Every structure is written in C-alpha cells, then in structure tokens.
Phi, psi and omega in degrees: 000313180295323179296322179294319179295318179297316179296318180295319180291324176295319178295320180297324178287325184281330184296314180298328179292330181269349183290154179284154177243137182246146177233131177207162179244126181278182185292345178269357179090011181271130179275134180240146172235134183203158175271349177257145181296155180289171177301154181306139175087354178267122179293131182228155178243129179273125181241146177264128175251103180257146178296141181282135179288157178299146182296141180257024181285223185280341182288132177222153180294142182277140180261173179297326179295323178298317180293321178296318179296315179297319179297317179298315179297320179297315180296321179295318178297318181295317178297318179299319179294318179295320178295319179297319178295319179296319178297319179295319178296318180296317179297321179294321178295318179296320178296319179296318178298318178298321180296314180296316179299316181297318179297317180296316180295319179295321177301317180291313183295325182268005182288342176090355179278160176286127181254143181213167169226163181265135178276186184294341179265001179086013180270149178283131175239112184282148181280133178283166179296326178294317179296318180297317180297319179295319178295318178299315179299316180299312183286335174292323176296317178297317179300315182295320183278339186256336185257149180287327183253000000 
C-alpha cells in the first residue's frame, strides 16, 4: 500500500515536468503560458521547455588536486604573513632596545661626572669635553631615530 502511494506521488511529480507548455496571446494582448491548452479557437504555440545543459565555457568541476593546490597556496600565504609579522615584531623590539640604550648612555654622558675607559695598560683615560659632546650628539641622533617621543 505504501509503495503504491509512493509510486503515485513520484508520477505526479514527474508528469508536470514532462507535460507540454502552451503560449498564447488573448484578445486583450496579454501573453499566457500554461500547461493546459488555451480555450478553443485561440491560436497557441506549443513550446518545449528542456533543462539547460551545464555551461561548457571556462567553468570546470574542481578536482581534488585543485583543492590541494589551493590549500597549499593558502598555507604558503599564511606562513609568509606570519613571517612578516614576526619580522616586524623583531624590528620593533630591536628599535625599543636601541631607544633604551640611547637613553641610558645619554643619562651617563649628561650626568656631569668624569668618564673614562681603561687603556691596554689598565690606566684610566678620561674623556675630553669634545669627545663627550660628540658622544652626546651621536646618542641623541640614535634616541631621535629609535624612540617614538
């Protein structure tokens, strides 16, 4: 019993798709499309409505290889972006370190104390005012180029 109902419903669905379609213009100039023929005496044209085949243009179904290639390209782009971000972070960290170093050196140079270094014999060699001024200028340039403020 259930099989008969199922078969009948499938036929009912399939029949309209196979039925003919009619096109006609009534006396008021209105165009009609119908699966039933027009009233007697009305000229009608029977038209076939066939399903359109898939386009044979440039679109083609994608294969598993296409998806693998796209996935590989996506991963490569993502890695390139992550490397660029890591490089940018590293550059920002280096710039921050240069800024801190420049501030520390300027604090020492502008502190007013006598600065010296040890020569090869272990003797203190004090920095002259010209040397100190040159070092201050150098570290101010580093500070200016490395620090935001």
